[in-house]
PyMOL Python script that loads the backbone (N, CA, C, O; Angstrom):
from pymol import cmd

cmd.read_pdbstr("""\
ATOM      1  N   MET A   1      49.235 -40.025 -83.899  1.00  0.00           N
ATOM      2  CA  MET A   1      49.507 -39.730 -82.694  1.00  0.00           C
ATOM      3  C   MET A   1      51.258 -39.798 -82.880  1.00  0.00           C
ATOM      4  O   MET A   1      52.021 -40.361 -83.666  1.00  0.00           O
ATOM      5  N   PRO A   2      51.401 -38.940 -81.752  1.00  0.00           N
ATOM      6  CA  PRO A   2      53.040 -39.258 -81.040  1.00  0.00           C
ATOM      7  C   PRO A   2      53.967 -39.983 -81.123  1.00  0.00           C
ATOM      8  O   PRO A   2      54.080 -40.065 -79.900  1.00  0.00           O
ATOM      9  N   LYS A   3      55.085 -40.861 -81.629  1.00  0.00           N
ATOM     10  CA  LYS A   3      55.366 -42.276 -80.996  1.00  0.00           C
ATOM     11  C   LYS A   3      55.205 -41.886 -79.447  1.00  0.00           C
ATOM     12  O   LYS A   3      54.380 -42.336 -78.652  1.00  0.00           O
ATOM     13  N   GLU A   4      55.992 -41.138 -79.275  1.00  0.00           N
ATOM     14  CA  GLU A   4      56.203 -40.500 -77.875  1.00  0.00           C
ATOM     15  C   GLU A   4      54.962 -40.898 -76.461  1.00  0.00           C
ATOM     16  O   GLU A   4      55.170 -41.002 -75.252  1.00  0.00           O
ATOM     17  N   SER A   5      53.640 -41.045 -77.290  1.00  0.00           N
ATOM     18  CA  SER A   5      52.750 -41.024 -76.297  1.00  0.00           C
ATOM     19  C   SER A   5      52.093 -43.124 -76.202  1.00  0.00           C
ATOM     20  O   SER A   5      50.984 -43.550 -75.879  1.00  0.00           O
ATOM     21  N   CYS A   6      53.040 -43.710 -76.527  1.00  0.00           N
ATOM     22  CA  CYS A   6      53.115 -45.093 -76.220  1.00  0.00           C
ATOM     23  C   CYS A   6      54.075 -45.828 -75.531  1.00  0.00           C
ATOM     24  O   CYS A   6      55.171 -45.415 -75.154  1.00  0.00           O
ATOM     25  N   LEU A   7      53.448 -47.301 -75.341  1.00  0.00           N
ATOM     26  CA  LEU A   7      54.361 -47.756 -73.637  1.00  0.00           C
ATOM     27  C   LEU A   7      54.214 -49.191 -74.784  1.00  0.00           C
ATOM     28  O   LEU A   7      53.122 -49.588 -75.190  1.00  0.00           O
ATOM     29  N   ILE A   8      55.467 -49.784 -75.146  1.00  0.00           N
ATOM     30  CA  ILE A   8      54.917 -51.521 -75.051  1.00  0.00           C
ATOM     31  C   ILE A   8      55.127 -52.382 -73.497  1.00  0.00           C
ATOM     32  O   ILE A   8      56.196 -52.550 -72.910  1.00  0.00           O
ATOM     33  N   VAL A   9      54.096 -52.734 -73.174  1.00  0.00           N
ATOM     34  CA  VAL A   9      54.448 -53.615 -72.272  1.00  0.00           C
ATOM     35  C   VAL A   9      54.044 -54.872 -71.833  1.00  0.00           C
ATOM     36  O   VAL A   9      52.967 -55.395 -72.118  1.00  0.00           O
ATOM     37  N   PHE A  10      54.896 -55.340 -71.154  1.00  0.00           N
ATOM     38  CA  PHE A  10      55.566 -56.723 -71.158  1.00  0.00           C
ATOM     39  C   PHE A  10      54.334 -57.584 -70.116  1.00  0.00           C
ATOM     40  O   PHE A  10      54.676 -57.626 -68.934  1.00  0.00           O
ATOM     41  N   ALA A  11      53.165 -58.160 -70.392  1.00  0.00           N
ATOM     42  CA  ALA A  11      52.349 -58.790 -68.857  1.00  0.00           C
ATOM     43  C   ALA A  11      51.783 -59.673 -69.780  1.00  0.00           C
ATOM     44  O   ALA A  11      52.308 -59.800 -70.887  1.00  0.00           O
ATOM     45  N   ALA A  12      50.754 -60.316 -69.463  1.00  0.00           N
ATOM     46  CA  ALA A  12      49.084 -60.792 -69.794  1.00  0.00           C
ATOM     47  C   ALA A  12      48.608 -61.930 -69.256  1.00  0.00           C
ATOM     48  O   ALA A  12      49.266 -62.678 -68.533  1.00  0.00           O
ATOM     49  N   GLY A  13      47.582 -62.076 -69.552  1.00  0.00           N
ATOM     50  CA  GLY A  13      46.254 -62.925 -68.826  1.00  0.00           C
ATOM     51  C   GLY A  13      45.677 -61.648 -67.281  1.00  0.00           C
ATOM     52  O   GLY A  13      45.149 -60.550 -67.454  1.00  0.00           O
ATOM     53  N   ARG A  14      45.924 -62.122 -66.279  1.00  0.00           N
ATOM     54  CA  ARG A  14      45.219 -61.344 -65.376  1.00  0.00           C
ATOM     55  C   ARG A  14      45.810 -59.664 -65.903  1.00  0.00           C
ATOM     56  O   ARG A  14      45.288 -59.030 -66.819  1.00  0.00           O
ATOM     57  N   LYS A  15      46.743 -59.289 -65.248  1.00  0.00           N
ATOM     58  CA  LYS A  15      47.723 -58.199 -65.341  1.00  0.00           C
ATOM     59  C   LYS A  15      47.001 -57.755 -66.874  1.00  0.00           C
ATOM     60  O   LYS A  15      46.301 -56.752 -67.010  1.00  0.00           O
ATOM     61  N   MET A  16      47.319 -58.685 -67.932  1.00  0.00           N
ATOM     62  CA  MET A  16      47.149 -58.006 -69.247  1.00  0.00           C
ATOM     63  C   MET A  16      45.640 -56.770 -68.882  1.00  0.00           C
ATOM     64  O   MET A  16      45.514 -55.546 -68.873  1.00  0.00           O
ATOM     65  N   ASP A  17      44.944 -57.679 -68.687  1.00  0.00           N
ATOM     66  CA  ASP A  17      42.799 -57.123 -67.773  1.00  0.00           C
ATOM     67  C   ASP A  17      43.240 -56.010 -67.200  1.00  0.00           C
ATOM     68  O   ASP A  17      42.780 -54.930 -67.570  1.00  0.00           O
ATOM     69  N   LEU A  18      44.359 -56.093 -66.039  1.00  0.00           N
ATOM     70  CA  LEU A  18      44.429 -54.640 -65.041  1.00  0.00           C
ATOM     71  C   LEU A  18      44.615 -53.782 -65.758  1.00  0.00           C
ATOM     72  O   LEU A  18      43.761 -52.900 -65.676  1.00  0.00           O
ATOM     73  N   LEU A  19      45.617 -53.567 -66.686  1.00  0.00           N
ATOM     74  CA  LEU A  19      46.268 -52.971 -67.193  1.00  0.00           C
ATOM     75  C   LEU A  19      45.675 -52.401 -68.027  1.00  0.00           C
ATOM     76  O   LEU A  19      45.861 -51.189 -68.134  1.00  0.00           O
ATOM     77  N   ARG A  20      44.692 -53.122 -68.966  1.00  0.00           N
ATOM     78  CA  ARG A  20      43.738 -52.370 -69.810  1.00  0.00           C
ATOM     79  C   ARG A  20      42.275 -51.755 -69.159  1.00  0.00           C
ATOM     80  O   ARG A  20      41.336 -51.339 -69.838  1.00  0.00           O
ATOM     81  N   GLY A  21      42.329 -51.808 -67.743  1.00  0.00           N
ATOM     82  CA  GLY A  21      41.378 -51.264 -67.899  1.00  0.00           C
ATOM     83  C   GLY A  21      41.704 -49.850 -66.369  1.00  0.00           C
ATOM     84  O   GLY A  21      40.986 -49.316 -65.523  1.00  0.00           O
ATOM     85  N   GLU A  22      43.020 -49.785 -66.715  1.00  0.00           N
ATOM     86  CA  GLU A  22      43.646 -48.512 -65.709  1.00  0.00           C
ATOM     87  C   GLU A  22      43.787 -47.587 -66.760  1.00  0.00           C
ATOM     88  O   GLU A  22      43.670 -46.369 -66.628  1.00  0.00           O
ATOM     89  N   ALA A  23      44.072 -48.257 -67.937  1.00  0.00           N
ATOM     90  CA  ALA A  23      44.288 -47.504 -69.242  1.00  0.00           C
ATOM     91  C   ALA A  23      42.937 -46.540 -69.595  1.00  0.00           C
ATOM     92  O   ALA A  23      42.799 -45.318 -69.652  1.00  0.00           O
ATOM     93  N   SER A  24      42.142 -47.509 -69.773  1.00  0.00           N
ATOM     94  CA  SER A  24      40.718 -46.505 -69.807  1.00  0.00           C
ATOM     95  C   SER A  24      40.025 -45.677 -69.306  1.00  0.00           C
ATOM     96  O   SER A  24      39.202 -44.902 -69.792  1.00  0.00           O
ATOM     97  N   ARG A  25      40.559 -45.942 -67.741  1.00  0.00           N
ATOM     98  CA  ARG A  25      40.338 -44.846 -66.266  1.00  0.00           C
ATOM     99  C   ARG A  25      41.158 -43.641 -66.006  1.00  0.00           C
ATOM    100  O   ARG A  25      41.051 -42.666 -65.262  1.00  0.00           O
ATOM    101  N   ILE A  26      42.090 -44.090 -66.960  1.00  0.00           N
ATOM    102  CA  ILE A  26      43.645 -42.956 -66.754  1.00  0.00           C
ATOM    103  C   ILE A  26      42.927 -41.868 -67.902  1.00  0.00           C
ATOM    104  O   ILE A  26      42.447 -40.848 -67.407  1.00  0.00           O
ATOM    105  N   ALA A  27      42.841 -42.007 -69.208  1.00  0.00           N
ATOM    106  CA  ALA A  27      42.592 -41.480 -70.400  1.00  0.00           C
ATOM    107  C   ALA A  27      41.243 -40.902 -70.712  1.00  0.00           C
ATOM    108  O   ALA A  27      41.069 -39.983 -71.513  1.00  0.00           O
ATOM    109  N   LYS A  28      40.047 -41.664 -69.842  1.00  0.00           N
ATOM    110  CA  LYS A  28      38.497 -40.981 -69.289  1.00  0.00           C
ATOM    111  C   LYS A  28      39.134 -39.933 -67.953  1.00  0.00           C
ATOM    112  O   LYS A  28      38.876 -38.734 -68.066  1.00  0.00           O
ATOM    113  N   GLY A  29      39.557 -40.165 -67.311  1.00  0.00           N
ATOM    114  CA  GLY A  29      40.126 -39.205 -66.378  1.00  0.00           C
ATOM    115  C   GLY A  29      41.143 -37.654 -66.913  1.00  0.00           C
ATOM    116  O   GLY A  29      41.225 -36.675 -66.171  1.00  0.00           O
ATOM    117  N   ASN A  30      41.654 -37.701 -67.942  1.00  0.00           N
ATOM    118  CA  ASN A  30      42.536 -37.222 -68.651  1.00  0.00           C
ATOM    119  C   ASN A  30      41.724 -36.918 -70.233  1.00  0.00           C
ATOM    120  O   ASN A  30      42.211 -36.317 -71.190  1.00  0.00           O
ATOM    121  N   ASN A  31      40.263 -37.584 -70.125  1.00  0.00           N
ATOM    122  CA  ASN A  31      39.781 -36.797 -71.400  1.00  0.00           C
ATOM    123  C   ASN A  31      40.091 -36.949 -72.443  1.00  0.00           C
ATOM    124  O   ASN A  31      39.686 -36.166 -73.302  1.00  0.00           O
ATOM    125  N   VAL A  32      41.016 -38.129 -72.807  1.00  0.00           N
ATOM    126  CA  VAL A  32      42.063 -38.313 -74.127  1.00  0.00           C
ATOM    127  C   VAL A  32      41.445 -40.288 -74.554  1.00  0.00           C
ATOM    128  O   VAL A  32      40.864 -41.237 -74.026  1.00  0.00           O
ATOM    129  N   ASP A  33      42.054 -39.909 -75.741  1.00  0.00           N
ATOM    130  CA  ASP A  33      41.847 -41.201 -76.486  1.00  0.00           C
ATOM    131  C   ASP A  33      43.075 -42.342 -76.198  1.00  0.00           C
ATOM    132  O   ASP A  33      44.297 -42.261 -76.073  1.00  0.00           O
ATOM    133  N   TRP A  34      42.373 -43.129 -76.170  1.00  0.00           N
ATOM    134  CA  TRP A  34      43.389 -44.579 -75.858  1.00  0.00           C
ATOM    135  C   TRP A  34      43.059 -46.078 -76.434  1.00  0.00           C
ATOM    136  O   TRP A  34      42.023 -46.739 -76.508  1.00  0.00           O
ATOM    137  N   TRP A  35      44.420 -46.304 -76.807  1.00  0.00           N
ATOM    138  CA  TRP A  35      44.007 -47.708 -77.438  1.00  0.00           C
ATOM    139  C   TRP A  35      45.047 -48.511 -77.125  1.00  0.00           C
ATOM    140  O   TRP A  35      46.065 -48.211 -76.500  1.00  0.00           O
ATOM    141  N   SER A  36      44.654 -49.811 -77.712  1.00  0.00           N
ATOM    142  CA  SER A  36      46.429 -50.589 -77.447  1.00  0.00           C
ATOM    143  C   SER A  36      46.304 -51.913 -78.946  1.00  0.00           C
ATOM    144  O   SER A  36      45.304 -52.084 -79.644  1.00  0.00           O
ATOM    145  N   ASP A  37      47.625 -52.648 -79.067  1.00  0.00           N
ATOM    146  CA  ASP A  37      47.543 -53.343 -80.145  1.00  0.00           C
ATOM    147  C   ASP A  37      49.043 -54.193 -80.041  1.00  0.00           C
ATOM    148  O   ASP A  37      50.157 -53.772 -79.731  1.00  0.00           O
ATOM    149  N   ARG A  38      48.564 -55.632 -80.452  1.00  0.00           N
ATOM    150  CA  ARG A  38      49.021 -56.038 -80.126  1.00  0.00           C
ATOM    151  C   ARG A  38      50.905 -56.198 -80.531  1.00  0.00           C
ATOM    152  O   ARG A  38      50.888 -57.366 -80.918  1.00  0.00           O
ATOM    153  N   VAL A  39      52.227 -55.805 -80.647  1.00  0.00           N
ATOM    154  CA  VAL A  39      53.055 -56.003 -80.926  1.00  0.00           C
ATOM    155  C   VAL A  39      53.612 -57.604 -81.450  1.00  0.00           C
ATOM    156  O   VAL A  39      52.986 -58.655 -81.584  1.00  0.00           O
ATOM    157  N   GLU A  40      54.996 -57.282 -81.663  1.00  0.00           N
ATOM    158  CA  GLU A  40      55.916 -59.061 -81.580  1.00  0.00           C
ATOM    159  C   GLU A  40      56.248 -58.752 -80.176  1.00  0.00           C
ATOM    160  O   GLU A  40      55.763 -59.611 -79.440  1.00  0.00           O
ATOM    161  N   ILE A  41      56.926 -57.802 -79.509  1.00  0.00           N
ATOM    162  CA  ILE A  41      57.720 -58.304 -78.020  1.00  0.00           C
ATOM    163  C   ILE A  41      56.985 -58.174 -77.611  1.00  0.00           C
ATOM    164  O   ILE A  41      57.204 -58.743 -76.541  1.00  0.00           O
ATOM    165  N   GLY A  42      55.073 -57.410 -77.507  1.00  0.00           N
ATOM    166  CA  GLY A  42      54.290 -57.093 -76.177  1.00  0.00           C
ATOM    167  C   GLY A  42      53.215 -56.390 -76.792  1.00  0.00           C
ATOM    168  O   GLY A  42      53.072 -56.250 -78.007  1.00  0.00           O
ATOM    169  N   THR A  43      52.166 -55.781 -75.542  1.00  0.00           N
ATOM    170  CA  THR A  43      51.460 -55.315 -76.677  1.00  0.00           C
ATOM    171  C   THR A  43      51.529 -53.510 -76.379  1.00  0.00           C
ATOM    172  O   THR A  43      51.809 -53.058 -75.269  1.00  0.00           O
ATOM    173  N   ARG A  44      51.232 -52.673 -77.537  1.00  0.00           N
ATOM    174  CA  ARG A  44      52.102 -51.380 -77.332  1.00  0.00           C
ATOM    175  C   ARG A  44      50.049 -50.459 -76.544  1.00  0.00           C
ATOM    176  O   ARG A  44      49.075 -50.586 -77.286  1.00  0.00           O
ATOM    177  N   PHE A  45      49.910 -49.886 -75.479  1.00  0.00           N
ATOM    178  CA  PHE A  45      49.190 -49.332 -75.160  1.00  0.00           C
ATOM    179  C   PHE A  45      49.873 -47.132 -75.670  1.00  0.00           C
ATOM    180  O   PHE A  45      50.985 -46.616 -75.563  1.00  0.00           O
ATOM    181  N   CYS A  46      48.669 -46.611 -76.115  1.00  0.00           N
ATOM    182  CA  CYS A  46      48.936 -45.519 -76.695  1.00  0.00           C
ATOM    183  C   CYS A  46      48.213 -44.706 -76.395  1.00  0.00           C
ATOM    184  O   CYS A  46      47.082 -45.142 -76.613  1.00  0.00           O
ATOM    185  N   PHE A  47      48.172 -43.805 -76.033  1.00  0.00           N
ATOM    186  CA  PHE A  47      47.350 -42.405 -75.333  1.00  0.00           C
ATOM    187  C   PHE A  47      47.732 -41.428 -76.333  1.00  0.00           C
ATOM    188  O   PHE A  47      48.694 -41.541 -77.094  1.00  0.00           O
ATOM    189  N   ALA A  48      46.610 -40.101 -76.262  1.00  0.00           N
ATOM    190  CA  ALA A  48      46.754 -39.226 -76.499  1.00  0.00           C
ATOM    191  C   ALA A  48      47.631 -38.275 -76.671  1.00  0.00           C
ATOM    192  O   ALA A  48      48.151 -37.633 -77.584  1.00  0.00           O
ATOM    193  N   ASP A  49      47.652 -38.405 -75.094  1.00  0.00           N
ATOM    194  CA  ASP A  49      48.499 -36.812 -74.918  1.00  0.00           C
ATOM    195  C   ASP A  49      49.927 -37.900 -74.080  1.00  0.00           C
ATOM    196  O   ASP A  49      50.132 -39.107 -74.201  1.00  0.00           O
ATOM    197  N   SER A  50      50.634 -36.923 -73.314  1.00  0.00           N
ATOM    198  CA  SER A  50      51.962 -37.578 -72.697  1.00  0.00           C
ATOM    199  C   SER A  50      51.723 -37.787 -71.172  1.00  0.00           C
ATOM    200  O   SER A  50      52.277 -38.812 -70.776  1.00  0.00           O
ATOM    201  N   LYS A  51      51.200 -37.251 -70.421  1.00  0.00           N
ATOM    202  CA  LYS A  51      50.275 -36.996 -69.340  1.00  0.00           C
ATOM    203  C   LYS A  51      50.010 -38.246 -69.146  1.00  0.00           C
ATOM    204  O   LYS A  51      50.761 -38.964 -68.486  1.00  0.00           O
ATOM    205  N   ALA A  52      48.890 -38.677 -69.703  1.00  0.00           N
ATOM    206  CA  ALA A  52      48.053 -39.581 -69.896  1.00  0.00           C
ATOM    207  C   ALA A  52      49.415 -41.499 -70.340  1.00  0.00           C
ATOM    208  O   ALA A  52      49.571 -42.643 -69.914  1.00  0.00           O
ATOM    209  N   LYS A  53      49.656 -41.093 -70.802  1.00  0.00           N
ATOM    210  CA  LYS A  53      51.091 -42.388 -71.282  1.00  0.00           C
ATOM    211  C   LYS A  53      52.014 -42.143 -70.224  1.00  0.00           C
ATOM    212  O   LYS A  53      52.696 -43.134 -69.964  1.00  0.00           O
ATOM    213  N   ASP A  54      52.304 -40.898 -69.370  1.00  0.00           N
ATOM    214  CA  ASP A  54      53.436 -40.905 -68.004  1.00  0.00           C
ATOM    215  C   ASP A  54      52.880 -41.711 -66.578  1.00  0.00           C
ATOM    216  O   ASP A  54      53.713 -42.213 -65.822  1.00  0.00           O
ATOM    217  N   ALA A  55      50.961 -41.818 -66.184  1.00  0.00           N
ATOM    218  CA  ALA A  55      50.764 -42.186 -65.565  1.00  0.00           C
ATOM    219  C   ALA A  55      49.869 -43.367 -65.938  1.00  0.00           C
ATOM    220  O   ALA A  55      48.894 -43.914 -65.423  1.00  0.00           O
ATOM    221  N   PHE A  56      50.511 -43.517 -66.913  1.00  0.00           N
ATOM    222  CA  PHE A  56      50.297 -45.035 -67.147  1.00  0.00           C
ATOM    223  C   PHE A  56      51.198 -46.128 -67.097  1.00  0.00           C
ATOM    224  O   PHE A  56      51.056 -47.336 -66.908  1.00  0.00           O
ATOM    225  N   ALA A  57      52.389 -45.210 -67.367  1.00  0.00           N
ATOM    226  CA  ALA A  57      53.578 -46.150 -66.769  1.00  0.00           C
ATOM    227  C   ALA A  57      53.288 -46.278 -65.587  1.00  0.00           C
ATOM    228  O   ALA A  57      52.811 -47.383 -65.330  1.00  0.00           O
ATOM    229  N   LEU A  58      53.421 -45.302 -64.395  1.00  0.00           N
ATOM    230  CA  LEU A  58      53.291 -45.510 -63.004  1.00  0.00           C
ATOM    231  C   LEU A  58      52.342 -46.215 -62.598  1.00  0.00           C
ATOM    232  O   LEU A  58      52.510 -46.800 -61.528  1.00  0.00           O
ATOM    233  N   THR A  59      51.312 -46.347 -63.176  1.00  0.00           N
ATOM    234  CA  THR A  59      50.627 -48.468 -63.208  1.00  0.00           C
ATOM    235  C   THR A  59      51.280 -49.607 -62.982  1.00  0.00           C
ATOM    236  O   THR A  59      51.215 -50.477 -62.114  1.00  0.00           O
ATOM    237  N   CYS A  60      52.135 -49.368 -64.254  1.00  0.00           N
ATOM    238  CA  CYS A  60      52.825 -50.402 -64.239  1.00  0.00           C
ATOM    239  C   CYS A  60      53.493 -50.896 -63.952  1.00  0.00           C
ATOM    240  O   CYS A  60      53.454 -52.124 -63.879  1.00  0.00           O
ATOM    241  N   ASP A  61      54.606 -50.072 -63.592  1.00  0.00           N
ATOM    242  CA  ASP A  61      55.419 -50.137 -61.751  1.00  0.00           C
ATOM    243  C   ASP A  61      54.919 -50.198 -61.122  1.00  0.00           C
ATOM    244  O   ASP A  61      55.358 -50.853 -60.177  1.00  0.00           O
ATOM    245  N   ASN A  62      53.533 -49.608 -60.984  1.00  0.00           N
ATOM    246  CA  ASN A  62      52.882 -49.898 -59.484  1.00  0.00           C
ATOM    247  C   ASN A  62      52.403 -51.500 -58.945  1.00  0.00           C
ATOM    248  O   ASN A  62      52.436 -52.082 -57.860  1.00  0.00           O
ATOM    249  N   PHE A  63      51.812 -51.955 -60.751  1.00  0.00           N
ATOM    250  CA  PHE A  63      52.086 -52.975 -61.070  1.00  0.00           C
ATOM    251  C   PHE A  63      53.428 -54.447 -61.025  1.00  0.00           C
ATOM    252  O   PHE A  63      52.979 -55.592 -60.970  1.00  0.00           O
ATOM    253  N   GLY A  64      54.271 -54.335 -61.041  1.00  0.00           N
ATOM    254  CA  GLY A  64      55.487 -54.593 -61.099  1.00  0.00           C
ATOM    255  C   GLY A  64      55.068 -55.118 -62.831  1.00  0.00           C
ATOM    256  O   GLY A  64      54.851 -56.326 -62.931  1.00  0.00           O
ATOM    257  N   VAL A  65      54.950 -54.276 -64.158  1.00  0.00           N
ATOM    258  CA  VAL A  65      55.062 -54.867 -64.579  1.00  0.00           C
ATOM    259  C   VAL A  65      56.094 -54.372 -65.334  1.00  0.00           C
ATOM    260  O   VAL A  65      56.358 -53.200 -65.068  1.00  0.00           O
ATOM    261  N   SER A  66      57.046 -55.090 -66.545  1.00  0.00           N
ATOM    262  CA  SER A  66      57.619 -54.612 -67.209  1.00  0.00           C
ATOM    263  C   SER A  66      57.654 -53.290 -68.150  1.00  0.00           C
ATOM    264  O   SER A  66      56.479 -53.289 -68.517  1.00  0.00           O
ATOM    265  N   CYS A  67      58.297 -52.073 -68.827  1.00  0.00           N
ATOM    266  CA  CYS A  67      57.248 -50.918 -70.134  1.00  0.00           C
ATOM    267  C   CYS A  67      58.623 -50.415 -71.061  1.00  0.00           C
ATOM    268  O   CYS A  67      59.751 -50.449 -70.568  1.00  0.00           O
ATOM    269  N   ARG A  68      58.447 -50.096 -72.020  1.00  0.00           N
ATOM    270  CA  ARG A  68      59.199 -48.800 -72.174  1.00  0.00           C
ATOM    271  C   ARG A  68      58.777 -48.490 -73.584  1.00  0.00           C
ATOM    272  O   ARG A  68      58.110 -49.239 -74.298  1.00  0.00           O
ATOM    273  N   ASP A  69      59.446 -46.783 -74.044  1.00  0.00           N
ATOM    274  CA  ASP A  69      58.943 -46.330 -74.781  1.00  0.00           C
ATOM    275  C   ASP A  69      58.493 -46.864 -75.711  1.00  0.00           C
ATOM    276  O   ASP A  69      59.403 -47.600 -76.094  1.00  0.00           O
ATOM    277  N   GLY A  70      57.149 -47.066 -76.749  1.00  0.00           N
ATOM    278  CA  GLY A  70      57.328 -47.759 -78.030  1.00  0.00           C
ATOM    279  C   GLY A  70      56.719 -47.444 -78.581  1.00  0.00           C
ATOM    280  O   GLY A  70      56.655 -47.867 -79.736  1.00  0.00           O
TER     281      GLY A  70
END
""", "prot")
cmd.dss("prot")
cmd.show_as("cartoon", "prot")
cmd.util.cbc("prot")
cmd.orient("prot")
């Protein structure tokens, strides 16, 4: 999967649970796969295309959660 389809998110607890749910909803709506894994500095969310990643980045902004390309 291309690196540009991943975001590193800086969240924990309930916000992380909400973000996982939103990632699933966005991926399903775009008919693409997604996954997340822990990294040293946060959690990496990856999507099968950049359109889904961009939608997820907007969701992070709406929740007030910091994220960066990763």
